[in-house]
N, C-alpha and C positions, 0 to 999 in steps of 0.2 A: 556310473558317474554322469554328471551333467554340467555343461559350461565350465569345464576344467582343463580341456586340452586345446591350447591355442594353435591355430593353423600356422605352420612354418611359412608358407607362401604369403598368407595374409599379413603376418607380422612384418614381413619384408616390404610389402606394399605400403603398410602403415608407416614404416620408417621412411619410405620414399616421399610420402606426403609431408612428414615433418621436415625432411630435407628440403622440400620445395618451399616450405615456410621460411626455413633458415636462409635459403638462397635469396628470398625476397627481402629478408632483414639485411643481408649483406649489401644488397643493391639499393637499399632505402626505397623499396617499392611497396607502397602501402597496399594492404590486402583486406579482403573480406573472406574469412574462413568460416564456411558453413558446413554443418554436419548434423545429422538427425539425433533423435533422443537416444541416450545411452551410448553415445559414440566416444565419449572421453574428451569433450571440449575443454574441460578444465585441465585435463592432463596435457593437451596440446598447448594450452595457454601457459601452463607452468613450465613445460619443456622449452617454450619460446623464451620465457623470462630467463631460464637457466642458461640458454644458449647466448643470449645477449650479455648476461652477467659474466659468463666465463670467457667469452671472446673479447668483449669490449669493456669489461669492468674496470680494468686499470686505466684505460683511456678516459672513461667517464669520471673516475675519481680524480684524475689529474686536472680535469677541466671543471671540477665541482658540479658535475651533471648527474642526473638521476633518471631512472626508468619509472614512468608513470603507469600504474595498473589500476584501472577503474572497474569496480564490481557493482552489482545491482543491489545487494543487500549486505548487512553486517555479517550475516551467517556466511555468505560467500567470501567476504573479506577475511574472516577468521580461517576459513578452509584453505584459501590460497596461501595465507601466511604460514599456516601449519604445514602444508605440503611443500612450500618453497624453502622453509627454514629461515634462520636469521639472515638478514641482508641489510646492509647500510646504504645500498644504492637503489633498491626497489621500493618505491612508495606505493603500497597497496591500500586502497581506501574505497569507500562508497563514492558514488557520483557527487553527492551533495558535499561530503567532507572535502573532496578534492577541489571542487569548484570554489568553495569558501576559502580554502587554503590559497588558491591562486589569486583571489581578488580582495581578501580581507585587509591587506596592508595598504590598499589604494583608497583610503577613506575620503580623500578630497573628491575623487571621482565618484565614489559610492554615494556621497552626500548629494551630489548633483543629480544622480539618477533617482535617489530617494525623494528629493524635492519634486522631480518630475512625476514620480509615482503618486505622491500626495496630491499634487495638483490635478492629475488625471482622476483620482478617486473623488476629490471634492467636486469636480465637474460632473462626474457620473452620478453622484448622490444628489447634487443640486438639480440636475436634469430630471432625475427620477422623482424628486419631490415636487417640482414645479411644472414640468412639461411632458413627461412620459405619458402618452395617451393610454397605455395599458394599465396605468395606475391612477387614471383620472378619477374614478369613482371613489377610491380609497382616500384620496387626498383632496377631494372636491371642496370640502369646507375650508381647509387651509388655503387653497388656491384662490378662493374668493375674498380673502383678507386683502386689505390695502397694503402697500409697502410699509407704511407706518405701523399698521396692526401686526404684520408679520414680525417686524423688529421688536415690538413690545412683547409679543407672544414668545419669541425666542429668548428675550431677557428673563421672562418669568420662569420658563421651563429650566433654564440654566441655573437659576437661583434655587430651584427646588429639586435638584438632582437626587439628594438623599431620600426625599419622600418618594420620588419616582421608583427607585430601586427597592426601597423597603416595602412598597405596596404593589410591586410589579406582579407578584404571584397570587395576589388576592383576587376574590371574585369581582365581577364587574361592579356590583353595587358598592362594595367596600372601597374599591379603587376610585370610583366616581365620587364617593363621599369625601375621600381624602383630598380631592382636587377641586371640588365644587366651589369652595370659597376662593381658592387661588385663581380659578378660571372664570370668575363671575362676569368678566368683560367679554368672555368668549363662550357663552353657554352652549352653542351648537357643537363645539369641538368635542364635547364629552358624550355625545349621543351614541357614538360607537367607540368603545374603549379600545378595541383592537386597533382601529385606524389611528386613534390618538397615540397609542404606544409606538406604532410604526413611524409616525411623523416625528415624535420626540426623539426616538432612537436615531433617526437620520440626522436630526439637528445636532444631537450630541456627537455623532460621528464626524460631521462636517466641522464642528467647533474644535474637537480634538485634533483633527488634521490641520486646521488653520493655526491653532496654538503651536503645534509641533513645527510647522513651517516657520513661524515667527521665532521660535526658540533656536532653530537651526541657523537662521540668518543672524541672530544676535549672539551666536556662539555660546549659548547658555550651557552650563555644565550638565552632562547627561545627554546632550544633543549634538555632540561633536563626532559621534561614531555610529555606524550602522552595525547591528548585531544579528547573528544567526544562532538560534538555539535548536539543535537537532531533536530535542525532546518535545517540541511543539509543532503541530501540524497546521497552525493558523498564524496569519499576520497579526502583529500588534504594531502597526506602522507608526501610530502616534507615540509609542514608547521606543521606537527605533529598532524594533525586532521584526525580522522577515521570516517567512515560512519556507518550506521546501520548494514549492513551485515558484515563489517570488525570487528565491535565490537563483534558480536557473534563469529566470527572466533577467535579473540584474547581471548575472554572469555573461550571458550572451550580449547584452547591451554594452557592458564595459569593455569586453574583449573586442567586440566589433568596432567600437568607437576609438579605441586607443591602440594604434599600430605598435607603439613602443612596448605595450604589454604583450602583444602577440609575439614580438621578437624576444622578449624576456622569457616567455614560456617555451618557445622553440629552442632557445639556447640552453634553458634549464632542463628540458625534457625532450631529448632528441628521439626517444622511443616511447610511444604511447600505445598501450594495449587495453582494449575494452572487452570485458566479459559480458555475455548475454546481450549482444548488441540489439536484438529484436525488441527487448523491453526498455531500451534506453530512450529517454525523451528526445524528441527531434531537435530540441535546442542544443543538446550535447553534440549531436552529429553536425549541426550548423557551426558550432564552435570549432570542432575538429576540421571542418572544411575551411574555415577562416585560417586556421593555423597551417593547413596543408597548402593553401594558395599563397599565403604570405611567405612560407619557407621556399616555395618555388620562385617567388618574385625576388627574394633577396639571396637566392642560390645557397640556402642552408639545407643540410640534410635533415630529413625527418622520416620516421617510420611510424605509421598509424595502422594498427592491426585490430580489426573487428572480429570477435569470435562469438558465434552463436548460431541461430537457426530461425529463419523467418516463419517457419511452419509452427513454431512454438510461441508465437506472439499472441497472447490472450488478454493483454491489458490494453485499455483504450489509449493510454498515454504513451504506449510503446511505438517506436518508429516503424517496426516491421519491415515489410517489403519496400517501403518508401525510402529506405536508406540509400538505395541506388539512385533515386531521383535527386536527393540532397547532396550525396557525395558519390558521383558516378565514376571518378577516375581510380577505381580500385581493381586490383588483380583478384580474380575469383579463384579460390582454392576450396574444393569440396572433399569431404571424407565420407566414404560409404560404409565403413565398418561399425558394427554394433557390438558393444562389450557388455551389454546388460541382459538382453532377453533371448529366449529360445527362438528357433527358426519359425515356429508356429505364430508367435506374437509378432515377429518382424514382418512376416508375410502380410499380416492384417494391417499393420501400421503403414507399410509401403503403399498398400492399396488406398488407404485413407488420404495420404498426402499427394500421391500420384504426380510427382514433379521430377526434376532432374536428379534428386538424391534418392537413390534406391538402395537401401541398406542390405548388407549381408552380414551374417555373424562372423566374428573373428575366430570363433571356436569350431573345431571339428566335431565335437560332441554336442551339437546344438539341437538335435531332433528329440527333445525330451520335454516339450511343453504341451499345453492344452488350451485351446480357445474354442468356446462355444457361444452361440447366440440363441437365446430362448425368448419365446413370446409367452405372455401370461397375463395376469391382471393384478391390480393393486392389492387385493385381499391375500394374494399368495406370496408377497415379497418377503415376509418374515419366515415363512416355511422354506422359501428358496434359499435364504441365507442359512437357515438351520441345516438344510441338506448339505451345504458345503462346509459347515463347521464340523460335521461328522465325517464327510468324505475326505476332507483335507487334513483331518486331525488337528484342528485349530486349538491352540492354547496360548499362554502368554509368551512362549518362546517362538511359536509358529503362528503369527498373527494373521488375521483376515482384515483387509482394508476395503471398506465399502465406500464407493463414490455415490452419494445420494442425490436424488433428483432435485430436491429443494433445500434452500438454506434452513427453512423451518424444521425440516426433518433432521438435518444435521444437528441443529441446536437441541432438538428433542432427544435424539439418541445419545448425544454427548452430555445430556443432563444440565443444560442451561437454557431451557425452553422459556422460562419466565423472563429472563433478561432479553432474549430475542423478541418475545411477544410484546413487551412493554415498549421497547425501542422502536420496533417496526410499526407500532400503532401511532407513532408521533407524525405530525404533519411533514416534517423534514424527510423522513424515510418513506412516507407514502408517496411523496412527490419525486423522490430520488431513489426509488426501489432498486434500480440497477446498481446503486452504490453500496447496497447492503453487504454484498459479498466481500468487497474490498475494505469498506470502512468499519465493518463489525466483525468479520470472520477471517480477515487476511492474516497470514503468518508474517507478512512484511509490515513491521511496525510503522514505517513511514507512511503507509496507506490508511492507517486507522483514522476514523473520523474524529471530529472535535470532542464529542462526549465520550465515545469509546476510548480515545487516547487518554483523557483525564481519568476515567475509571481504571484503565490499565495501570497508570502511574500510581494511583492510590492503592490498588491491590498489590502492585509490585513492592511498594513500601511495606505493606503488611507482611508480605512473604519474606522480604529481606530482613525484617526485624525478628521474625520467628525462626529463620533458618540459621542455625549455628555456624554453617559454613560460609555465610555471606560476609564479605569483607566490607569494612566501612567505606572504602574507596568506591565500592560498587553502587552505593546508593546515596552517599553524601556528595554534594557538589564540591569540586576541588577548592573553590575559593572560600568554602566554609571551614574546612579543616586545616588548611595550610598554616594558619596563624593561631591555631588553638593549642593550648597546653594539654597534657594528658588529663588533668583534672577537669578542664573545661570540656574536653571531648567526652569524658565519662559522664559529666552532667547532662550534656546534650543527648547522648544515647539513652540515659535513664529516663529523660523526659519523653523521648520517642517511644520507649518501651511501655510507657504508661498509657498509650493510646489503646482503647478497647472498643469492642462493638461486635455484635453477632449479625448485624446487617449493615448495609452501606450507610444508611441514615445514622445509626448510632456511632459507627466508626468515624464518619466525617464530623458529627457533633462532638465527639471526643477530641478530635484534632483541633476543632475551633474553640472549644471550651478551654483547652490548655493554652491555645494561642492568645485568648483574651486575658487569661489570668497570669501567665508567665511573664517574667521580666527578662527571660533569656532571649537576647536579640538574634542569636544564631538560629534558634528554633523558628522565630518569626520570618527570617530571611529564607530559611529552607522551605517553609510552607508557602510563602509568597511565590517562590520559584516553581514549586510543585503545582500550585493551582493556576499560576499565570496571571494573578492580579494581586494588588497590594491590599493591606488592611482587610483580610478575608473575614467574612461573616457567613452564617448559614443562609441569610437572605441573599447575599451576593452569589453564593454557590448555587442556590435554587434558581435564582434569576438567570444565571449563566446557562443552566440546563434548559430552562423555559425558553429563553431567547434563541438558543441554537436549535432546539428540537421543534419549536413552534415559532418560526421567524416572522410570520405574518398572522398572528393570532387574532381571531375575531371574537367579539364579545361572548357569543353564545357557546364558544368552545373553551372559555377560560377555566371553568370548573372541571370539565373533562380533562383538560391538559394538566391541571394541578393534581388531579386524582391519579392520572396515569404516571406522572413523575414520582408522586409519593409511593405508588405501588412498586415502581422500579427500585426506589431507595429502600423499601422494606424487604426486598429479596435477600435471602440468607447470604451471608458473606461466603459461605461454603460453595454456593452456586457460582459466585463471582470467581472463586478460586478455580473451579472447573473450567470456566470460560478462559481464564488467564492461562491455564495449562494447555488448553486447546490452541490458543494463539501461539504459544511457545512450542507446540507439538511435543508436549511432555506427558501425554496421557498414558496411564499404566493399566491397560486392559487388553483382552485378547481380540476384541473387535473394535477397530478404529474407524470412525465415520468421518468423511471428508466432503467438502464441496468440490465440484469439478475443478475450480480454479485453485483450490487450496493444496493440490498435490504437486504443483509445479516444482521441478527440481528433485522430487523424491522418487524412490523406487521400492517396490514391494514384491515379495514372492507370490502372494495370493491376492487377486483383485476381483471384486465384483462391482460392476457398473449398473446402477438402476437408471433406466431411461424411459421417457414417455413423450407424447406429443406436447403436453402442457408444460413447457419449459421455456424460460427466457421471457423477455419483455413482449416479444411478438407472439408468444404462446404456441408457436409451431416451428420451433427451431429444427428439431431432429427429423420430423416427418417431411418438412420442406427440404431438408438437406438430402435425405435418401431419395425423395421424389426427383430431385434435380441432379443426382450424383452422376448419372451416365450422360448427361447433356450439359454439364456445368460450364463448358466452354462457350455456350451460347448466352450465358447470363451477363448482364451489364448493370452498371450503377449500383443502387442500393441492394438489389437482389444478389449481385455478385459479392458485395461486401458482406452481406448477411451469410451467404454460403461459406465464404472463406473464414469468417469468424467461428462458425460452427465447426468447420473442418479442422481448424487449429485446436479448438477445445476438445474435440473428439480424439484428435491425434495425441495431444498431451495426456489425456485421460487413459487411453488404451496403452500408451507406451510406458506407463508406470509399471506394468506387469513384467515380472522376471520369468516366472514359470506358468502360472495358471491365470487365465482371464475368462471371466464370464460376463456376458451382457444380458440383462433381463429387461425386456421391453414390456411396458404395462398396458399398452393400448393395441387396438386393431391395426395391424400392419399390412393388410391385404392390398392397399393402394400403392404401397412403395416397397413391396417384397423384393422386387428386382434389384433396387439399389442396395438393400441389405445383403442380398445373396452375392452381389458383385464383390462386396468387401469381406463378408464373414463366411460365405459358402452356405452350408446347410443351416436351416432354421429349425430349432427344436421346440417342441411344445412341452411346457412344464405341467406335469400332472400331479397336483398336490395330493390328490386322494391316494395315488399309488405310492407317493413318497411317504405319506403317513403310514400306510400299511407296511411299507418296507422298514420304516423306523420301528414300528411296533414289533415286527417279526424279529428284528435284531435284538 
């Protein structure tokens, strides 16, 4: 048996920890509960919710109060709800959902903040266009115009918006020809089409924001409310829609500004529990600190409980260790028990994190795992994986999970290499390569980038329409079907089912062809919401891809950009399906490939981690980490931050393993063997020749 016999003494100690949390709840003493990977943080969170519900539920109901539970992802929300069971006093939701729920009814205040945001954006873009020295060469021709000429130029480009977007994706000559007569008074402005597009796009943005401001002030219909749409990861400020990040910005501003709102939240939610605090944006912690301080000031009781582990902070926008600096008055409660892994795995991950939390297994029968560190070379990684497919009897029931060195390899082995290749060749992802992991490969949908998010929604529609188990309410927006008769609904679904296409280009073309021909208003509304812009056309769709993936496109790159996007759109719809399933972690195969970041919150019986020097933006993450491991206390500044980021990533990766963990390093490790041995002990050499002979002998 393995990991089946829980230690009697350890379970009693675990109960004492839970009792300590309960005591803090009774005393309205806000806490930070920290515990390592596999410790049962969610269990502790749910037990705390149950304790509050059982002991104070009647009192809360009589005062029309609720318990707030904030989670990091929708998956976590569903898990907490499922494990907690039905409750009418516990409000479980994601951070963004809860913040919007708190502020959405204060539209007068939101409109003030929205106007401030629009003015800030107008100032930012105006400065960029006219004064920013970094952009001087790009906008030099425009800046040399007189004030009168700038006004005339602005009038002309605003009158020719349709031409601009219709010709946006054309080559430089065709685009220039379309505007040559229009711009006959400004001949030099078209010498560089890329710069011209940037200038005009900024003018359109400024104009849209100014128009929006005027419409808000004049109380025009459609401009009396700020909206938040969780399905979009981008602001549409001029249409009164804000994105995830802006929502948190508005939430902090409005709660900080209005003390009465702070009091309302405190009175409504005297108990606030936050899951995975380390990944929480610092704005949320600042909001909690505001509520904490205000409750103390007005002498109202409030309990705020942060549940998580700073050593598992691997996202740039997560507060991590900084939580103590933002919200220092918290009682620390640590838990050392591990409910996931064998003793062998726990020993290694304790050495990696080397802090005050040193885990022990809660099980008596925990000496049943295996951890080994191998050195080898890149040519042998496939044979290394094959070795353990055989040795661990890997099949669809007993899967092997491989954490691969690069995003590209994950895409290749997961069979969506073309999508990855075409997207990462774009200017946006070349300049923001560090965002590829989260914006293209993240299992957290809120982190998907602009274009991946739109592609995901399109492929989701395709899958929802072909999946007989899909409910209409899962993919039709609520305001679309609430007022529909059965016949109207059937008509809409039949139209949606007529969408066809074996690649993304054909599928989107089909959507738009129907959009143009149909008189069904609900279909048009549905697609406007799906794409995020009205009066959709293929030109608008293509221009949206081009402007997001090539935001500062230069003349000589226009043909290359158009070709690359066309290649992306020509990729088989089946490959997009595989990417879609990867994002949803619904792959049905015996070997599952992951990015290092993509395994957060998961656990697997068998884990192989492929590692090398050439990883990360700095290209020396792991060798630098091992070189500095035994003297990490001397590091400062950027080197310390780099070390801790790698430390957290390695900790999260290794702690996914339940039974078997193998690390395979593909480079020469002679300069940092000491650091590796400190963590993993013996270093093994992988001999592919002997492995082959062994396989042949068998």
